[in-house]
VOLO-687138 format. One record per residue (C-alpha): residue in one letter; y, z negated, x. Coordinates in steps of 0.2 Angstrom, whole numbers, plus 5000, padded with zeros to 4 digits. Example, Ala and Ser with C-alpha at 12.3 -4.5 7.8 and 13.67 -1.06 7.14 Angstrom:
BEGIN
A497849615062/S499549645068/
% end
This chain:
BEGIN
M501147775082/S500647685065/E499847775050/T500047725032/A498347705024/T498047815009/P497647714994/R495847734988/T495647824972/W494247854959/F494348024952/G496148034956/H496547874948/P496847694955/A495147634962/G495347474951/L494947584936/A493147594941/P492647414940/L493647394924/F492747554917/F491047484920/A491447304916/E492147364899/L490647484897/W489447334898/E490447214888/R490447344874/F488547364877/S488347174873/Y489547174858/Y488847334849/G487047294854/M487147124846/R488147194831/A486847324827/L485547184824/L486647044817/T486547084798/L484747144799/Y484246984807/M485146874795/V484346954779/A482646974787/P481346864779/L480746704788/A479046784791/G479946934800/G480846814811/G482446824802/L483546694794/N483146754776/L484946744770/P485446834754/T486446994757/D488046934750/K488146774761/A487546884777/A488947014773/L490246874772/I489646794788/Y489646964797/G491447004790/T492146834796/Y491346854813/T492047024816/M493746974809/S493746824821/V493446934836/Y495047034833/M496046884827/L495746784842/S496346924853/I498146874848/P498146704856/G496946774869/G498346884875/T499646754874/I498646624884/A498346754898/D500146814898/N500846634900/L499446524907/I497946604916/G498346784919/S497346934913/R496046934927/M495546754925/A495546784906/V494346924908/L493146824919/L493146674908/G492946774893/G491446874900/I490546714905/I490846634888/I490246794879/A488646794890/A488246614886/G488446664867/H487246804868/F485946694877/S486246564864/L485746694851/A484146734861/I483546554856/P482546574839/S483446444829/S484846434817/T485946314826/P486046414843/F486346564832/Y487946504824/L488446424841/G488146594849/L489346684837/F490646554840/L490546574859/I490646764857/V492146754846/I493046644859/G492546754874/T492946914866/G494646854861/L495046814879/L494246974887/K494647114875/P496547124875/N496647074893/I495547204901/S496547344892/A498147264899/M497447264916/V497147454915/G498947474910/Q499447374925/L498547484937/Y499947614935/E501747614939/S503047644925/G503147834923/D501447874931/N500848024922/R499047984925/R499147834913/D498647924897/A497148004906/G496647834914/F496547754896/S495547904890/I494247874904/F494247694900/Y493947734881/M492547844886/G491747694895/I491947594878/N490947734869/L489647754882/G489247564881/S489347574862/F488147724862/I486747654873/A486847474866/P485947504849/I484647614856/V484147474869/T484347324858/G483647404843/F482047454852/L481847274858/A482147204841/Q481347324829/H480247454836/S478447434833/A478047484851/F478947334858/K478147224846/A476447284851/I476947244869/L477447064865/E475747044856/G474847104872/W475846974881/G475246844869/L476946814862/D477546804844/P478146984839/T479246914826/H480446844840/S480847024845/W482547004837/H482946874851/W482446994865/G483747114858/F485046974858/G484546924876/A484747114882/A486547104875/G486846954886/V486047044901/G487347184898/M488747064899/V488146984915/L488047154923/G489847184917/L490347024926/I489447074942/V490347234942/F492047144939/V491747014953/V490847114966/F491747284965/G493447214959/G494247204976/Q495547324971/L496047214956/K496647064967/E498547104963/V498147154945/G498347014931/P498746874943/V499046694936/P500846684930/T502046554934/R501746414921/S503146334911/S503346214897/A503946364886/G502346454890/W501246314885/V502146294869/K502046474865/S500246474868/I499846324858/I500946384843/M500046554843/L498346474844/V498746344830/G499446484819/T497946594822/V496746454817/G497846414802/L497746594796/W495846594799/G495746444788/I496646524774/V495446674775/W493946554775/L494646474759/S494746654751/D492846654752/Q492646494742/Q492146524724/N491746344720/L492746234731/T492346054726/Q492945954741/L494345974753/A494945854766/G493945714758/V494745744741/H493645794726/L494445934716/V494045964697/A494446124688/D493746254676/G492446124670/N491346184685/N491946044697/G492746174708/F494146294712/D493846484714/L495046534728/T494446714730/W496146764723/L496946734740/R496146894746/Y497446994736/L498846914746/F498147004762/I498547174753/L500047124742/A501047034755/P501047184768/I501547304753/A503047194749/V503547174767/M503447364769/V504547404754/W505747264759/F506047334776/G505947514771/C507347494759/S508547414772/K510147504777/K509747474796/A508747604805/E507847484816/T507347374801/R506647534791/R505547564806/L504747394803/G504347464785/A503447614793/I502447494804/F501847404789/Y501347574781/F500247604796/F499647424795/I499047444777/G498247614781/A497247534796/L496747384785/V496047504772/F495247614784/W494347474794/A493747394777/L492647544774/F492347604792/E491747434798/Q490347424785/A489347514798/G488547354804/S488247284786/S488047394770/L487747554780/N486547464792/L485547394776/F485547564769/A484747634785/D483447484785/E482947494766/H483247664760/T483147784775/R481647864782/T480947764797/H480247914806/V480948084811/G479348184813/S478248074824/V479647974831/E480047804825/V481847774821/P482347594819/A483847564807/S484947494821/W484847664831/Y486047734818/Q487347624825/A487347744840/A487947894829/N489747854829/P490047834848/F489047984851/F490148084839/V491748014847/I491048064865/C490748244858/L492348264847/A493748164857/P493948314869/V493948434855/F495348334846/A496348324862/I496348514864/I496748534846/W498248424846/T498848494863/K498748674857/L499648634841/G501048544851/N502548514839/R501548594825/Q500248454824/P500248334809/S501448194809/T500748014812/P500947974794/M499948134790/K498648094803/F498347924794/T498248014777/L496948134785/G495947984792/L495847904775/G495348064767/F493948094779/L493347914776/A493347944757/L492348104760/A491048004771/F490747874757/G490748004744/L489348094753/M488347934751/V488347944732/P487048084730/A486047994744/A486047834734/K485447934719/L484048004729/A483647834736/V483047784718/H481547894721/G481147844739/R481847844756/V483047984760/S483348094775/P484248024790/L485448174789/W486448084775/L486947944786/L487248054801/G488448154790/L489348004784/Y489547944803/L490148124807/F491548114794/Q491947934798/T492147984816/I493348134812/G494348004802/E494347884816/L495048014828/C496448054816/L496947874814/S496447754828/P497047834844/V498847854837/G498947684828/L499247574843/S500447704851/I501547714836/F501647534834/T502347524852/K503547664848/L504247594832/S504447414837/P506047344843/K505947304862/H506047114859/L504647124846/V503347244855/G502147104858/A502247034840/M501947204833/L500447234844/G499847064836/I500147144819/W499047294824/F497547174829/L497847074813/G497647234803/A495947264811/A495447084808/F495847094790/G495047264788/N493447194796/K493447044784/F493647154769/A492247254776/G491147104774/V491847064757/L491447234750/A489747244758/S489347074750/A489047184734/F487747294742/G486147284732/E486847204717/G485947284702/G484647354713/T484447534720/S485047614704/N486747544707/L487047594724/D487847764719/R489147654710/F489347544726/F489747694737/G490647794723/Q491947654719/Q492447634737/A492547824740/L493647844724/G494747694729/V495147754746/L495447934740/I496747864728/I497547764742/A497547924753/G498448014739/L499747874738/F499947894757/L500148074756/G501548054743/L502347934755/V502348044770/P504148114769/I504847934765/V503947854780/R504547994791/R506347954786/W505947774789/M505347814807/G507047884811/G506448034822/V505147934831/K503548044833/
% end
């Protein structure tokens, strides 16, 4: 008499979810642990162990780096689908990410830039494909899928919450600097201990993935390679690099030489190409209107997709200043102690994932209770933008108070609370609505558009943050106020478009 073995489960889910959960937890630990330090390290003076870069240059580097992480996810997914499989992409990506973090642990500018490059390449391979593996654990129609992704999302936020506390302590806290001095080591190199800890986190993720990944042997295997797959992967990679090059050109205010040809213009021996930035907003608006005015229902849905693309781009352009302008505000204008407890600036980066962990179940209950009475997806995007405007508006009085000295941490915590509420209104439904609205033969391309919106949003976050500190502390209220007003106006426009976009969606919810 033979018995059929019962498949192993993890909290009622496929056992393979466990190694993916912990691998992603540690990968996010490495990414957010490093991100919490990146801008602070770049602007820190040489005497403090930093690179002593001006704020505007550091913000642009930060924006380009975070944009690249999302942009490389597009060819990363294509290469996995056509050439190496999701499982190998995750493994190779993790190894490259770890190498990048350990490169950042070397106190020199060359390893620093090499490390950023390696992390971008590695994350482009790992990030989209580990999520794809979670989806592949479930059969079509398995009602556990959404809950499985919720558990996976919790791992992301646990890693994001722990990371700034650990790496921030190593990089900035006076207690650890004293320990280094006691060991006879240079305390100004504490930044690199933080970067190194991020690398250790990625190695732990790789160990979990390899040692405990026995249940993943049939998930994300190497596909059957074909010439068409190679061509598709190469075209996607070349196209992404070309787009990256255009974005790089948009940062050039005085381009004097391109491909060995000297350019002369404006009497300054250079061309200002920053006008290219407007195209990243105007082009999607034009596409949205063009598709939205179509007589074909399927084409009008593409117009709705670009409505959501624009909303996501604007949202991330402010939200992702957490690691740049908001981190600098924490470092330069927020009290460094709560009572007798020292609070490094990087620790505030743990606020958003903490609020997500606390509020995500609340939002799930609210949407479930409301059922068909819950806001439509266009309205949720509008609410997300509205809370983001409220968050930055809260920083206006904080900035005014900062003229007279360091302000209470409660201002930043309030900002992160409102930002998180906005995130939970917009982010969870964004990827879902893209898959629902996309024609079946264009789902992959439309998911690439979603990643592209996040990429451009991160880039604009760096562009906006580059103005932080211009005009001194007395101008900070204008810095935050202009952005709050701008996104509030956009939220108003989105509100006015809700009924139109709902018609474009053609009954899709």
